[in-house]
N, C-alpha and C positions, 0 to 999 in steps of 0.2 A: 163641159161635162168631163169630170175626171174619171180616170180608170179607176177600178175597185182597188182599195187600199192605198191610194195616193191622196195627199191633202193639197189644199190651195195653199200657196205662200201667203204670208201675211204681211199687208202693208199698214205701217204705222197710221195712215190716215183712216184705216177701217176700224180702229179700235172703239172711237166714240159711237159708231153705228152698232157695234156688238153690245155696248152698254145698254142699248135699247131694246135689244133683242134677248128675250128670256128663254129660248130655245136651247136647251143643252147640247144639241147636235151642232148649232152653229159655232158655239164655243169650243167644243171637242175638236172640230175641224182645225179652228184656228191654232190651238195650242195642242197639237196631236202629240200624244204620248206623254207629254208633261217632262219632257227631256231638258236638257241644259239649254237648248235653243229656245224653248218656251219661257223659261225664266230670264234669258237674255232680252228677250222680247217685252218681258214686263219690266225690266231694268231700263231699257231704252225709251219705252213709252212713258214711263214715269218721269223720266228725266226731260221730256220734251214739254216745252211750255205749252199751256193750255189743255194738254191731256192730263197729266199728272195722275195723283193717286184716286181722284173721284171717278175718273173714266177707265182707269186701268185695273184696279182691285176687283170691282164686281164681275166683269167678263172672265178674268182670269180664274177666280175661284169658281164660277159656273161652269167654266170647261173642266173642272175636276182637279186642278192644281191644288196643292197644298196650302191652305189659307194662312197658316204661320209663316211659311216660307215665301209666300207670295207678298204678305204684308212687310216682311224684312226687306225682300228685294226691292220693292216698291219705295219703301221708305228710304233706302240707301240711295235708289236711283233718283229720287226727287231731292234728297239732301245735298248730294254732292254739287250739283250745279249752283245751289243756293249759297253754299260755302264758297264756291268759286266765284260767284257774283260779288260776295261780301269782301273777299281778299283782293280782287281785281279793282274794285270800286274806286279806290283811292288814287290809284294811278290814272285811271281813265277820267276820272272827274278833274284831276290837276291837267291833264292835256286838253280836256274839253274847254275849261275856264281859260287857258292860255290862248287856245285857238279862237275863242269867241270874246275874249277880252273882258272877263268877268270879274268882279270883285270877290271878296272872301265868302259871301252868302250865295254865290252862284248867280247872282243878278248882272246882267250886262251893265257896264258902267253908264251913269247918268240915265238910267230907266228905272221906273218903277216896276215891282214885281207884277206879274200878270194876275189878272182876277182868279184864273184857274189855279195858280200857285197859292195864292192868299187863301182860296177856299180849301185846298188840300192841307195847308198848313194848319187852318181852323179846325178840321176833322182830326189831324194827328194830335193837336193840343187837346181836343176834347176827349178822345178815346185812346190816346196815347200809342205806344208801341205794342203793349199786350193786346189792345183791341184790333189794331191793324193785323198783328200777327195771327190772331185767332180766326179773323173773318178772311183774311188773304186766301188761303187755299180754297175756299168755296166762293168768293165773290169775284176775286180778280186772277186767281193764281198765286201761288207762292213766290215764283220768280219776280213778277210784277210788284208784289207786295213788299218784297226785299229791297228792290231798287227804289220804291217810293220812300220806305222807313229810312234807307240811307240818305237819300236826297233831301229829306226833311230833317236832317240832323241826328238821326239815330246813331248812337255809337256801334262800332263794328261788332264788339263782343256781345253786347246786350241784343242787338239784331240777330246775330248767329244763335243765341241761346234761346231767344223767344221763337224764332222760326223753327228751330229744331223741335222745341217743346211742343209748338203747334201742329207740326207734321207727326209727330209721335201720337198726339191725342186724336187728330183726325185719321190717321191711319188704323188706330185701334177701332175707333167708331165706325168707320166704313166697312173694315174687315167684319166686325161683329154683327153689324146691320145685315151685311151680305150673307153672312153664314146663317143667320137667324131666319133671314127671309127665304133662303132656299129650303131651310129646314121646314118652315111652315108651309111651303109650297110643296113639300113631298119630294123636293129634288136635293137629296143630301150632298153636301159638297165632297 
C-alpha cells in the first residue's frame, strides 16, 4: 500500500495490462500528473516491440494525458526504431550473409529456400509492401513487419515511406477510437 499522495512506479511490462483496465484510477496512478515523465514513458513504451501504439495510446489517454500529444509522442517513439532498423538493415544483412555463406538472395549456398520463406514471399507478392505495412502494426508489430519487408526485397526508401504512412494512419485511428470510446463511456479524456 502506498502512502497518500505517492504513486507507484511504472514498469513497462505493466502497460499491456493497463490497456485491459478501463478504470481511470489505474491509469491516473500510472501517469500521475501528466508531466514529462509520463510522456517519456509513452515514448519508451511505443518504441518497445510488441507494446507499440496499440497498447500504449489507450491507457495513456484514459489516464488523462493530452490525446494529441500522446499520439505525437507515441508515433515518434514507434517510428524512430523502425527507421533505425531500415538504416541498419543493409549492414547487418551483409554481415549475416558473409557469416552464413549466403548468395545474393540470402539463401545458404547449395540450399533451396525454406518453405516458410517461400510462403512469406508468396504473401508479400500477393499483398505487396502496402498490405504488409498496413497490417503490420496490428498483426505482427511494425518492427517485425519492417524486417520482413526488407528481407523480402522491399527497397529501403519505399519501406520507410509505407511504414511511416501506416503508423500515422494507425495512430490517428487508435487515438480517435480511444477518445470516442471514453467520451461514449462518460469518461472524458
